[in-house]
N, C-alpha and C positions, 0 to 999 in steps of 0.2 A: 503494500499499498505505499503511496506516495506521501511524504510528510510535507504540510503546509503550517509556515507560519503566517500570522493575520495579527497587523499591528494597529495601535487606538492610538491616540492622545490621552483619552477621557479611562475613568476608573471602573469602567464596563459594566458595573452593575445595571444601569437604566440606560445601553445602550443597545435596544430594540433589534437596529438595523441589522447589526454585527454579531447578536444570538441567535435571530433567525439564519444569516448567510450561515454561520458555524452550525448548525442544526440543519442545515441540507447538506453542506460538507462533507460531513463525519462519515455518511455511510460511503466516502469514495477516498477521504483523506484523514490522515493520522496529524489531528490538528494541535498548535502553542499556538497561543492566545497572548498577546500580551500587551497590557498597558501601564496604567500606576497604580500606586497606592496614597488613599487623599490619606493626613487621619480621624475622618468623619467617616469611610468607607465601609460600606457594608460587607459581609462576609459574602460569600458566594461561592455555588456547590454546582458543576458543570461540567459533561461527563467525556475532559476534552483536556487536556492543558492547560492550566491558565499560571500565566507569568502577572506580576500587577508590580510595579519595580516604587518603592520610596524614596521622593526625590528630597535634594535640598531647597530646593525653587519653583513652588505650584505654580505661580504667573508672570506672565512679561517675557520677556527677552531671553532672559538665563533661567525660564521653565523650558522654553524650545530650545535653546542652547543644550541645556544640560538632561533632557531627554532625548533627543538625535542622536547626539555620542552616545552617552550608555545603551539606546538602543540597537543604534551601531554595532557594537559589538558584543552586544545580545547575540543580535543575527549571526555576528558571524563565527561566534562557535559554537552554536547550535546545529542540529543535524537540521536536515531542507533541502526539497524540491524545488517549491516553490511558494513565493511571498505576494503577501495581500496588505498592500500600503490602501488604510482608510483615510481620507483626505489628504490637504496638500503637506500638512502639519508630520505626518510620517514617509512622504514620498521622498523622500534623499538619502535615507539612511538605507531603505529597498533599493531605492536605481543604485546608489555605488555598491555596496554585495552582490545583486545580480549580473551588474556589469562585470563587478570584480572575480564572482566564480561561475559565471555563464548558468545562469539561474532564473523561469521566469517569472516574470511579474505583474501581478494584476493590478490596476489601479479602480479601487473604488469612491469615486466622485458623491458626497452626500450633499454637494452643493458647489454653489459658485465661491468656493471662496476668498478669493482674491474681489469678489464686489460686494462684501459684509459688511454693512455701517460703520462696527468695528475700526474696519479698516480703510473706508474710503475717506474717510475723516485725518488721517494718519498716513499723508503720505510716502513718505522715508520707509516704517514699515511697512505698508502697502506693495513698493520698490521692491521690496525684499526679494518678498513669495511670486510679486510677478518674475521676475529673473527664473527663480528656482523652478517656478512654473515653466515659461520661456523654456528653459533649457532641457526641462528632462520630459514635458509632456508629445514636442512632435518626434520622440523618439520610441514612443510603449506602443505598443500590438495590441494589449490586450485593458481595454476601458470598458465601464462602466458608470451610466450614472442613474442619479433616481426618476427622470422624465423625459423624453423628448425635446422639451425647452433649453436642458439645459445641456442635453447631448449634442443637437443642430449647432448649441456656443459653441463648443467646447471643435467639432468637425471640423467647423467653418473660421476659428480660429486658426485651428494646427493643420489642417489635414488629415485628420487623423478619423480610425474609425471608432464610434463609442457606442456600445449599446445599452437598452437601459433594463432597470431592474426596479420596478418601483418599491419605494415604504411600506408597501401595504400588510395589516395586519391579518395574525393569522387567523380559520380561520374560530369563531366562534361558538363552541359545542351548544353551553347553556347560555340561555337569553332571561333564564328566571330572576329577577332582583331578590337583592336582600331587604326583606321588609321591616327587620328590625333596623336597619340603618336608614331605609326610607324611613319608618317615623321620627328617628332621631335626628336625622338632614333635615328634611322639609317638610311632615307632615303635611300638610294641602295646600303646600308652597309650590309653587313653581320654580323647579332649577334650573338657570345659568349653569355652563363648565366650560372653564379655560385651561386647558393644561398643554403641558408641554416642559423641557427641560430649558431652553431659550428662550423664557419670558422676558425680552428687554424690549430696550428703544426701537422703536416705532413699529413695533409688534399689537399696538393698539388696545394692552392693558389696560393703561388710566383711562382714557375712553369707555373701556367697559365699566369699571370702579365709576367713575363719575355721572356712568347712565342710570345707575342704580339708586340716582337721590329721586330721579322721576317715575319706577315703575315702582308697583304695589304687589305685596301679595307673593314677592318673586324674594327669591336669592343667587346668588352669584358666588360658586364657588371655585378657587383659582388654584390650580397642584403641580407642583413644578418647581422652577428653578430659573434664576436669572438676573440681571442687572438693574432690574428697575423693582423686585418685588418690595427692596425699602422703603422707595418712592410710594408704591403700592399704599404701605400702613399708613404711610402720612396723610396721605389721602383719602381713608378707609377715620382718620383719627380726628381730620379735619372739621370731613362732610359727616361725625356720627353716625360713620357707615354701618358700627359693631356690629348690628345688628342685622345686616344684608349682603354682606362682602366676607364672606371668609380664607385666610389664604391656611395652605397647609402645605407642606413639604414635600419632594421627590418621594416619593413611595413604591414598594415595589408595583412589580406592572400588572400583576393577577386585583390587590386589592386598589388600584389604579381603576383599572375596570368595574370594580363593584358601584362607584360612584357615578363611575362616565354610566353604568347601565342605567343611575334610577334618576340621570339629567332630562330636563324636557327639551330644552337645545344647546348642541355645542356651537363655542363662539372661536372665529379663524379669522383676525382682525389686521392680519399685516398690512401697513401700508408699502406701497410704490415708492419710497425713497433711493431705494436701490436695488441695483440686477437682482441679487440675491433673493427678496424676497417678492420681486416682479415674477419671479420662474418658480418660485418657492412650490411644490407639492407638501404640504406640512405630515408629520405622520399621525397628527391628532385626526384631522379630518377619514386618516382608514381607521380610527380608533372607536370615532363618532359612530360611521359608518358596519362597523362591523358590530355597534348595539345598538346600532337602530334610532338614533339621535340625532333630530333635525338639524339644519348646520344655517346658522347665517356668517354669512363669511364676506369680506370684502373685495373688491374689484380687481383680485391678481389676477391672472393672464390664466392659469393653468387651473386653478383650486376653480374658478369662478366657472369657468368650461366646462369641469367635472360637474357641479353642484347643479348646473342648468341644464347639462342633457340628462341628467339620469332625474333631475327633478327631485333631490331630495334637501329642498332648502332654499334659502333666499339670498339672494347676492344685492348687496348693498355701495354706495357711491361715498357715502359720509363715514365721516367720524364724529361728528360732533354728536355729544352725549345727549340731548335734549330729542335730538333724531331718532340717533340709535333707539331708544328708550320707546318712539312712540312705534318703530319700526317690531320691537321689541314684544310690545304690547296687540299688536295688530297680528301678528305673527300666531300668540294665541286667540286672540279673538276669531279667527277665521279657525273653526274646527273643521270642516270639511277640507282646504288647503289640507293642512296639517292632518289629518287622517292620509290623505295622499298621499303625503310627504312619508307617513312611516311604510303606508303597503307599499313605496316605493323603496323604500333604502332593506326593507324586506328581500326581496330581489335583487339589487345591489350585492347585500351582501352573502348571497350564493356566491355571485361574478367574481368578486374582488377578496380573494382568501389571498393569503401569503400560499400557500397549497398549490394552486393557481401562478400565481408570477414565480416560483422558483424555479420552474418548469426553466425559465428563461436562463436562472443561475447556473444550471444544470448545465443548460447547449453552452452556455460561455467556457465554462469547464472542461469541457470534453471535448473544446477545440483549442487550446491554447497555442499560440503561436514562439 
């Protein structure tokens, strides 16, 4: 059996895409998954080898420098036949090892890394990553990403072949809700949910909190992590929304889905301030879909196309809190439309599954160059 080393810069626990890829590949590969270990990282138990490296630095340039240097030597001395780099921040050491030892290299681009808002405003750092991207990507033979729009972006820019493996959730076998959790969390109120490990600037979370001032008999749960969490807590406090908006830290995936299943509306409100958000297809969209929760999304190209084609929710052109509140109220008022969305979601949940999508991944790894 061939040996594959898979690398990612996060602590692995909540990276559902990497977990799904590993679960699919473990039938044909002996897997070693490498990430980092944070002081508050949860323990994990996977049916393959996992290495999490504790680092001196946990953010900024020194983190990336330390991680990539350690990753290089870790990969160098491990037995391997194939290398899989997840995102641009793991690509350089994987590329160097693959070139040095003539090993096959696969690149999984989870997003438009150099177009994220955290880099757009920091030109020197962005240019550093762009130089790595421009140096390596034209040389790669095995590349895939999360949707056709991003794939076309890389194809056009670097004249390379790019496959698509969307980050679709596994089929949810049990749609029964936890009645105790339902009674405890929302009772007779409607529940909105905004989930994700990247609840960051320009993702509409601030506006989602502010709109709760104008909605009655409704609560909002924000579950996950990101760089605006402290600002969200401030907005909640300033506006006296403690009994309407609740923030919970990231949690194990199965536990998260129990909250998602009892929600009445899933939110995805990314702003079009950068290409990464404009072309994104967030993981949470497919979690909402599998849990058969109608979706309110902003008019980002890829997400809105899915929502409108499958008629499983509503696309909004506004981020104004009062207007958003009016839209949410209208969603719950129009019961006929809402029930239609629920019916369409049930059908879509049968089609949009990782079990179906993973066939594309298997095909890619069956034909490595």
